[in-house]
Residue, then its C-alpha position, 0 to 999 in steps of 0.5 A: m135689535t130684533d130680526a124685524e128691526t135688522f130687516n128694516e135697517y137693511t131695506i130702508a138703506i137700499p135704493g129701490l126697496g123700502r121700509r118693512f111693511e106692517p101688515t096691520k096697515a092693510s084691510t082685515w081681508f088682506q091682513a089675513r092673507m098676508r099672515s097666511e102667506a108669511e106662515d107658508a114662507r116661515s114653514m118653508i124656511r123651517d124645512a130648509a133649516t132642517a135640510a141645511p142645519k149649518m145655514p144661518p137663520i133666515h127671517f122672512d118679512w114684507i117690504e113696503n113697496e108697491e112693485i112686484n119683487a122679492c130679495a134675499f140678503p145677508h145682514r148682521g150675520k143672518y139671512f133674510i128674505g123680503v117680499n114687496a107687499g105689492t107682489s101679494v096684491y098683484f098676485h091676488s088681483l091676477f088670479s082672482r080676475l082670471l077665475s072670475h071671468p067666465r071665458i077664461l079657463p071655462h073648463i074649471g068648475n061652473a064658469a056660468n056662475e061668473d059674471e064678466s061685468r064684475v072683472p075690472p076692464t083695466p089693469l090694477r095700478i098701485g101708485k108710486g109710493e102709495l101702496v093700496a094694500s089698506n083698501f085692496l079687495p079682489v073680485i072673488p070668483k063666485d063658483p066654489d071650485r073656481r074660487y078654490v083654484y084661484e086660492y091654489l094658484n095664488r098660494t102656489a105662485f107665492k110659494f114658488l117665489i119663496g122657494h126661489e129665494i131660499t135657494h139663493l141662500i141655501h145654495g150659496h148664491i148670496a155668498y158667491i155674489e158677495d165674494r166675487l162681485g161685492h154685492r150684498g143680496i139678490r133682487e129678482l127684478g130690476w137688473k139692467k144692461g151694464d150691471p156688473q153681474p154677467p148675464l150667463l152667471r145671472q141665468t145660471l143662478e136663477m135656473d139653479f132653483m128649477i134644477a133643484s126643484e125637479n130633483 
């Protein structure tokens, strides 16, 4: 069984996740972005493996889910990081719209080059079960400096998310949660009142990445 197949075996069995997302379903523009983001994730994973050589191998992949979320989990003796494809869609939509609007961050580049009418007045909505990555194309800022900042912010947000998931694995959070609470894996969103994981424990695990990144 390949890592991709093992990843898919786990994610399709967990409520709220979904099957592995195949980037070839997306538009040519979005395929290129997903490939670039996946390479960033795998580069960060290689760096983590160098820092923690005894850690099990980590496989990164996309989940066919329209919501914003990411998860880290163990399966069949390996570690995995999954990011919902919808996360990338929303990240690109957010930062491209911000920098395409002349009245937002006007001190960056030449905001006069932007046209407010190009920015959709309503939020992007991806229908439940209907991931629109196949036809998604953000409003790209016209000004080159603002376009650069859009790409920079998008990449920074994505790498922050991946770094966070790596920390859950490399700092033993996944093993701890499985040992103490019987949970296999951590998802970033979707925790509700009444979950068996105490809020203080949850906050401690989430803040661990912030402390590690500062050091």
